[in-house]
N, C-alpha and C positions, 0 to 999 in steps of 0.2 A: 675119172682120172685115177690111175693106179699109183700106189706108193712106190718109192724107189728105196731099196735097201742097199747099203753100200758098206763094203768091208775093205779095210786097208790093213795089210800085214806088213809090219815094220821090224826089221832086224837091226838092233842097235849095237854099237861097240859096247861091250860090257861096262867099260868105264864111263859111258855116257848115259846109262839108263836113268840115273838120278837127275841129270840135266833134262832129259826128255820129260820125266814126271813133273818137274818144275814148270816146264813150258806148258804141258797139258793142263796142269792145275791153274796156271795163270789165265788160260783162254777158254776153259771148258764151259763156263757160264755164257760167255759171248757166243760160242759156237752153238750152244743149245738155244740161244735166243734168236738165232738167224731165222728169218721168215721161212716157214715151211719145214723146219726141223722138228720132228716129233720125238726123237729119241737118240741118245748118244751113250754108248758104253765103251769103256776101256777094258780090255781083257789081256791077260798074260798067259803065255804058253807055260804050263807047269813043268814040262820037261826041258825047256830051253828058256830060262828066265830073262834072256836079253831080247826075246821076241814078244812083241805086243801087237794087238789088233784093236782097231776102232771099228765099231759097228754102229751105223747110224741109219735112221729111217726118216725119209723125206716125203712130203706130200705128193711130190711128182718128180720125174727126172729133171724137169726144168728148174725146180727149186734147188736140187743138188748142183746142177750145172751153174746156176747163178752164184751159189756159195763158192764153187771151185774157181770162179772168175773174180771173186771179191778181193778187196784189199785185205780183209781179215785172213782169208785163206793164204794169200801170198805172204803175209807177215808170219803166220804160224808155220807154214811150210819152209820159209826161209830160215827159221830158227831150228826146225826139226831135221831137215835134210842133211846138214853137216854132221849129225850125230849117227847116221846110218853106218852099219857094217857092210851092208849090201843094199842095192836098190829096193825100194818098197814095191809090193805087189798089191794092186787095188782092183776091185771088181764089184759090179752090181750083182745082187742075188735076188732070187724070188723064192718064197716058201713053196716047196713042192708038196709037203705034207706037214700039217701042224696038229700035234696031239695035245689035247688039253685035259 
């Protein structure tokens, strides 16, 4: 079973960034505790401080899909989506080359 890596790029209204960070802080431990979730990171675009990305790693695509269909995801997304400046862009990725 291959891991599923997921990136969501979110552009927030600049006045709503602090509200997003509050929502993320409130739910980050619950998201990390979801079955199959191995890793979650929140990253900020240094050139555009209103743009944030989440990067998560899941045991399988099925675990990610189960989270996306969960009540927890619906609750978090319901609080996050109204803060957007533009629609989020989300995609699954695979490491092509990993240098250690």
